[in-house]
Structure formats: structure tokens, C-alpha cells
N, C-alpha and C positions, 0 to 999 in steps of 0.2 A: 355250939350249940349242939342239939339234936334234927339228927333228918326228918322227924316224921314231924314237921312243929306244924303243918297245918298251912306255913302261911304259904303265898305267890312268891317266883321263879321267877328271877329278875329277867326271863325270856320269854317269861309270861305275858309280867308289863306291860314290856317290851311290845306284843305282837298284837294285845288288846290297846295301847296306843295306835299303833298303825294301824288297827282297823278302827280306830273312831276321827282318826287325820283322814284318812280316807270316803268315810263317808260327809266329813264335813271338807271337801274335797267337790265332791257331787252334789251337796244342796246345796248349797252359797249360788252358785249360778244359778239353778232355780230358784230363789228364793226371792235372787234380785229379779226374776222374771217374772212373780206373781204379783212383784213391789209398780214396776210398772204398769201393768191389766188393770190391777187395782185405782192407781194414780188414774189411768184414763178411762177405767171406767167412769167415780169420780167424774173430771172434769166431760163429761159426755152427758152424766144424771144433769150438771151444778149449770150447761150450758143451755139441755131443757126448755130446766126451773128458770134461767136467764129469759130467756127469747119467750115463754108465756108471762115473767113479770112485767117485759117489758111493750109487750103487747096489752095489755091489763093495761099498761100507765099512757100507751098511745090514745087508747080508745076513751080512761078520761079522761085526760085534759085533753080531748079532740085535733091529735094534731097529724098531719099527713102521715102515711107509715114511708113515705120517697124521705122524708125530714132525716137523716143521720145524724147531720151535727149533737142532737138531745142525746145518744145513747152514749158516750165517752159520760157524759154529766151522770146519767141516770145509775150509768158500773161506777163510780165514783162514789155519788153521794148512797150508794144502799149494799152495795162487798168491799169485801175488805181482800178478799179473796175466791174466784173462780175456778183457776185451775194448782193446782195441789202439785204440781210443777214448776209455774213461773212463769207460764207462759199470756202474753198478748191477747189480751181478748178484742174481738175488732166484729162491726156490724156491718155486712159485705153482701150488696145482692140481698136482703130479706131474712138473713139469712147472721145465725149468729156462731163466732168460727174460733176458735182457739191455733195458737201461733205452735204449739208441741204439738197436738193432739189432733184431729180431725174433724173433731167436732160434729161430723156428720151420726144420723140417726143408723139405726141398726138397719131402715128404712130404706134406707139413701145409698150402701154400699152391696154391691151386687150379693145374687143369690147366690150364685156359683164360688162364691168366695170360699176359700177352703182354711175349719178353724188349727189352728196351731194346736196340736200334742208335745205334751212334756213327757 
């Protein structure tokens, strides 16, 4: 074979593969963090929607807000999945909460809470 064939050497290919491997090793944990944050955001948004719909349901049917027994029937009858992580949705103290995620809105979180940097 001719030395000047214009192809890549084995060393060059190994270096490129090693660099790609390092990039993948760095990227996978970050992508997993993005996924969990996205699931939490979807869950919180869904909880707010369910809370509004449940309040409207109680008002339309003239049911007292203290009656928590209707919530399970309401959720089962109207929603297949609220939390993408499979959390259990409960109604406690006038608020709808998820067993996996906090379920609180941004206003319930402290203003001094630090934003995580990636």
C-alpha cells in the first residue's frame, strides 16, 4: 500500500473514539438531570391543572371543599396519568400533592432557594 493514501491512521481513529467516549461520559448524567427536571415540571403543571379542575368540579356540583372523599373518584374518572414518574396523587389540606414531586408551586418555595447550575 502507498504511504500517502489519504486515509486515517489507527492512532487517529483511536484518539477520535476516545474523545467521543469522554463527551458521552460527561453528557449522560446531565441529560438524566434534564429529564428529571422536565418530569417534575410536567407533574407540577398537571397538579395545578387538576387542582383547578377539581375546584370547578366541587363548585359545579355544590360539594363542600372539606369533603376529600370525592377526589379519588374525580381523578380516576378524569385522568389516566398526572405524574410522569408514576407518583401517587393525593388531596391533603386543600392542596393536591404528588408522592414523588413536591407538588408545590413556585410561590410556595422560598425566595432564597438557590437555582441549581448545570
